[in-house]
N, C-alpha and C positions, 0 to 999 in steps of 0.2 A: 665510592658509590654515591655518597651523599652529594658530592660535588656534581656528579653527572645528573642526578635527579633534579638538583637545584637549577642547573643550567637548562635542562630540558623543559622544566615547568615555565621558566621565564620566556624561552623561545616560543613555546606553545601559546602563551598569553599574547605575545606580540603578533604571531601569525593570525590568531583569532581577531585581534583588533583590526587587522588589515582587510578582513572580509566583512566587517561590520557595515551596516547601511550608511552611506554617505550622502544621500539625497536630501536630508533634512537641513534646516537652518542651524546656525550656531546656537549654543546653549542660551536659553532665555526663559522668561516666564511661560512662553508658548511651548517651548521644548525644554522642560526642566532637567532632563538627563543629558549628559554630554560625555564624550569619549575623547581621550587624548593619547597620542602616540609620540614618543620623544626619545632623543638620545641623551645620555648622561656623560658629563665630563667631571671627573673627581680629582680634587686637590686635597691631599691628606697631610696631617701632622701626627706622626707616631714616634716611637723610640728609635726606629731605624730610618725613618723618612720624614723630611720636612720640606714639602714643596707647596705648602698652602698658598704661597704667593707666587708660585712659579708655574705658569700655564704650559711651559715646554715639557713638563714631565707628567702631564695629566693622564689619568686612567679613564678609559671610555667604556660605556655600557649602554643599556637601554631600559625602557620602562613603559608602563601602561597606566593611564589615569582614568578613573571613573568619577565624574563630576555631577553635582546636584545643585540646581538653582534653589536658593532659599528665599531671597528677597533682592531688591535692587542693590542692597549693600553687601550681602553675604552669599557666598557659595560654600558648599562642603565638597571635599575631594578625598578620594582614596587612591594613593599612588603606590604602585608595585614596581620595584626597581631591582636590577641585577647589574653588578659590575665585578671585574677581577682586578684587584689591586696587587701590584708586584713591586719588588725592589731587588734588582739584580746584584747591586753592590753598593756599598756605602763607605766612604772614606773614614768616617768616624762613627762608630757604633758603640753604645754602652751595653754591656751584658754583665752577668753575675761574676765573671772571672776577670773582666778588664775591658779594654778598648780594642777594637779591631774591626775589619770588614765583616759584613753579614748580609744575608738576603732572605726574602720571604715571598710567599705566594698565597694570596687570600682571596677566596670567592665569597662575595657578600650578596645577600638578598634582604630587602627591606619592604615593609608594608606600613606606610605612614598615613594616618588619618589627619587631615588638616582643615582649617577654616580660613577662607579667603575674605579679606576686607577689600571690597572693590571701590576704587576711586572714581569710576564712571557711573555714579549713582544719581546723576542729575545735579549734584552740588558743585562739582568741578567740571566733569565731562558728562555727556549724555550716554545713555546705555547703548546707543547705536553709533557712537563715535568711532573713528578709525583706531585711536589709541585707547587701550583698556588696561591701565595700570592697577596693581593690587599689592597688598601685603598678605603674608601667609604665616601661620604658626600651627604646630601640631605635635602629635605624639604617635609613636608607632612601635613596631617590633623589628629588631635587627638580628639577623642570623648570619654568622661568619664561620667559615671553615678554613684554617690557616696551616701552612707548612712553613717552618722557619729553620734556617741553617745558621748556627751561631759559631764563631771562632773561639779558640781558647787563647788566653793571654801569654802562655809560655811559648818559647821558640820551638818550632817544629811540631806544635800542637795540631790536632785535627778538628774539623768542624763538628759541632754538636747538632744533631737533628732533633727538632721538636715538632710535634703534630697535635694540633687542637682539633678534637673531633667535632667541634662546633657547639656553640651555645646560643640560646635565644635570649636576647637582651632588650631592654627598653631603649628607645631612641627619641631624643628631643630635637626638634628642628624648627627653624624660623627663618624668614627671609622676605624677598620681594620678587615680583615678576611684572611683565608687561605683555599684553596681547595686541595683535595687529589684525583688525577686521578687514580681510581681503574682500569678502563678499558676504551676502546673507548666508551662504552655505559653507563658509570656510574662514578660519582664523589661525594665525601662527602665534607662537608665544615663546618667550625666553624667561627662565626663572632661576634664581640662585638662592640656595638655603644653606645655612650653617647647621651641621648635624653633630649632636653629642650622644653617641651610644654609651651605655653604662658599662664600658669595658676599657681596659688598658692593654688589650691583647690583640689589637687589629693586626699587628705584625708578629704576634707570637711571643713578644718580649715585654716584660714589665720592668719598671724601675724600682728596685727594692729600697732605694733611698728616699722615695717620695710616695705619699698616699694620693697624690693628685692624679685624677683620670686624665692623662695627657692626650689620649687619642681623640681626634676630631677630624672632620673633613668638610670641605665645601662641595656641594653638589650643584652643577650647572645643568639645566635642562633646556633643550631646544627641540620644539616639536610642533605638531598641528592638532587643532581641536575642532570638533564638529558636534552637532546635536544629534539626539536620537528621537525618533518619533516624528510626527507631522502635525504642525499647528492647524487648528480649525480655521478654514477660510470658506465661509458659506457661499460668497459670491464669486469665488475663484479668481480674484483680481491680483493675487500675490501678496496681499496684506492681511495678516491674521485678524480674526474677529476682535481680538483683544485690543488691537491698535487701529482698527478700521472705524473711522467716523462716518462712513457711508456704506453700511454693510449690505445694501441691496443694489449695488451697481450692476447694470446689465452686463452680460457676458461680452467680452471683447473690447470693452471701453477702456481707454488708457486712464490710469489713475496716478495721483501723487503719492507721497510716502505715507499719507494718512488714509489712503484708500478711497479718496474722493475723486470724481472725474475731473480731468484737467479743464481749466478755465483760463485760456491764454489772455483774454482781454479784461479779465477780472470784473465782469459785469454781473456776476451771479448766475449766469446761464452757462452750463457745462458745454464744452466744445462740441460734443457729439449731438447736442440739441440746438446749438447756436447756428443760425443761418448766416450770421455775420461774425465769424470767430475772431477776426482781427480788429473789430471795432466794438467798443463798449456800447451796449444798447440796453433795452428793457426786456423783462420776461414776457410782457404782453405782446411784444413784436418779435418773439423768438430770438432775442439777443441782438436785434438790429437797432441802429440809432434813429432818433426822431427829433431833430433839432427844434422844430416849431411846435412840437407837442400836440399835433392834430390827430395822432393815432395812425399815421401812415408812414411806413418806412421811408427814409430819405432816398433809398435806391429806387423807390417807386413813386416818389413825390415830385411832381413837375414844378412845385413851388416850395422847396424845402426850407426856405427861410421865413415863410409866412403861413399861418394856419389856414387850412382850407377844409374841404369836404372829400369824402371818399368818392362821391359821384363825379367830382371835377378833378380827380387824381391829385388831391392835396392842394388845389388852388382855391382862393376865396370866391364866394358866389353871393354877393350882397343881396340880390333880389330873390335868391332861392329858386331860380328857374331851371337849375341843372346845367347851366352854361357858365363856365369860369369867367370871372370879371375881365380877364385879359382877352377873352374871345367874344365878349358880349357887346354887340353893337346897339342893343336896346336895353340899357341898364334901367332899373326901376320898374320892370314889368310887374303888374299886380300879381299877388300870390294866387296860385292855381291856374294861371293862364298858360295855355299850351303854346310852346314856342318852338321855333326852328333851330337849326344848328348855330345860328348867329345870336340866339337869345331874343329874337323878335316874335311877337304874337303870330300864331298861325290861324288864319281865318278859314273855318270849315263850316259846311252846312250839309250834313249827311242826308237829311231828309228833303233837301231842296225847296224848303218853304220860304226862303229869303231871310230867315232868322239865323244868325250865326250860332254855331253850337255853344260858344262860350256864354250866350245869354238865353239859349233855347231851353225852356223847361221841359220840352218834349222833343229831344234831338232825334229820336228814332221815328217820329210820326209827324207828317206834314201838318202844319197848322197856320196860324196867322200871327202877324206882329201884334195885333190887338190882344191876342191871348197868349203872348210871350212864347210863340212858336207852337202852341198846342191847338188842336182842332176845337172849333166852337161847337156848342150844342146845336143840334138840328132845330128846325123851326118849331116842330111840335113840342119838343122837350123844352126849348127856350120859352115858348108860350106858356107851357104848364108851370115852369118854375116862376114865371112872372105873376101867376095867380094861383099859388098853392092853396088848395082848399084848407079850411080851418080844421085843426085837430082839437079834440076835446078831452078834458080830464074830469075825474070825479070832483064834486064840489069840495073846495077847500083842501084838495089833496093833489098829489103828484102821480095819480094812477090814471093811465090812459083808458079812454073808453074804446070799445070795440069799433065804433064808427070811425076812429082815427086810423085803423090798420090799413085801409085802402090807400090813403094818402102816403103813409109810410112805406108801403110795399112798392108804390110807383117810384118813389125817390130811391129806394134800395136798388131797383132795376137800373136806374140811371147811373148810380155809383158803379155798378158792374159794367155798364156800357162805356163809361168814360173813366178809365182807371187813373188818368192823370189829374182828375179833379178830386177835391175834398169837400166835405160838407160842414157848414157852420150852422148851429142851432142856437137861436136867441130866445130866451124865455121872458115873458112880460106878464104884468098883473094890473088889476084895476086899483082904485085908491082905497078900497075898503080894507081896513086893518092898518097896522103900523107900517111905516116904511121898512123897518128891519124885517118884519115878518114877510111882507110882500117880496122883498129882495130874496130872502132865503127860499120862498116858495117858487119864485120864477127859476131859480137855479135848479131846484129839485125837479121841476117839470121838464127842463131841457135835458137833464141827466136821464130822466125816465124815457124820453124819446131816443136818446143815444143808446140806452140799454137794449131797446127793441132792435136797432140796427146791428149791434155787435153780438148780442146773445141769440137773436132769432134769425137774423139774415146773414150772419158770418162776416160782416164788414169789419175790416181791421180797425182797432180802437183808435190808432193814431190818425185815421182819415176823418174822424168826426170830432169836432171841437164844439164845446158848449159854453154859453155865457148867460148871465141873468141880469136884467135891468130893472126888475121890480115894477113900480108905477111911474118910472121916470120918463118913458117914451109912449105916451098914449096916442092912439090914432083916431080917437073919437072922444066926445065929452063924457066925463064920468058922472054927469048929472042925471043921466037916464039909464034905464036898465039895458037898452040896446047898445048904448055907447059903452057901458061897462063891459058888456059881453064881448064887444069887439076888442077891447083892450086886454082881455084875458086870452092871450094868444101865444103861439110859438112860430117863429119865422125861420125859413130854411133858405140857405144860399149856397150854391155850388161855386167853388173858387179854385184857382190854381195856386199851389203853394209857392 
């Protein structure tokens, strides 16, 4: 009954392992739990059998392993094994009554806990290499149920039957193995261990003349291993977050083994962003080359070997007129000049006043060459500006008298009538007082008049220019009161900027 239960439990465990999830990667730090299914080949040395070096008489069985990743150097494993060891006959067998043929039938189940020392820990081989060698040592439980048939030494004697109900013993084991990484989801392995159970009754017979525990066996395992669970892969590129150096790769982008987008030309621009994936370039040009360093891709540069401008499709433009030197029939055109397709100046006169637009200060209004293309003042305004009435200020002050407003209002009207003209105000003084004082007073009086235009009449400040000359430019002698009165003045002049 115990044999049947033992066999059924092992078969059930193996069936369970076959339906366990196999979609995950091999055991690693990402998937610390692993599962192994394997076949056993047993070579034993007992009192009735000695084929420990003879593979032709091996006993076969099966097993299931549960593995746990601990570190790059160590794994832990629990191995559950079942095998049936038999000996049909033996030419020389020792027993309690003498020598003669004998046979036995032993069903064995073991549960061994082992520690693996992995050699692919980065010092010899990498954790992801194809070959994955290791050493293993451990301790476990050994259960055996044996039937033995022993002969008697006297002639005509009959076989003696012995039956061991089964005992639980300790088992010491140690050996080596090697794995073969077929893919990220599968690895094969082979392992050999030497097992020492604490019994001398594997075949039901003990040697009464020796206290040595003679029974031992080699166990060869051949099987497949895979991981349990699923590694975290936030960006879904097939590389776990633990190994992914580019964890935010967009979906669908091909990556290398470190999880970073492929960069075939090694220019630092990923292929999926690289407009020139087969030529090394710069990030600024989306991975395209620029031999002359002018910021224009070679594929779009009409002069790829010499720096140019974007306006001339990568070709040089010495005079900056927007026409490449190779096409410019008028090199050296002054800056700002409007040119044609050949780089030559274009003569335009939009307002038809005979003054070319490039020198016309009023290109939208017909004028005269004398006024740089702007219209002249009409006769009345021109006459008025030639004899602008005097404006007056408070004595020794820069405060306008009300009598000056009429003159200032008329000038403000003309500024509105002639928008292309500006106004210059020059302040003057007589010789009474120091030169420094008179200079400062003349400037303040000119500024006072400007304030009237800008603050009262809404004239733009940049259209009114002021200056002061103090007593430097008298128009009458300073020896009389009337002369000094004429010298205390403000002059107005309309001009084109």
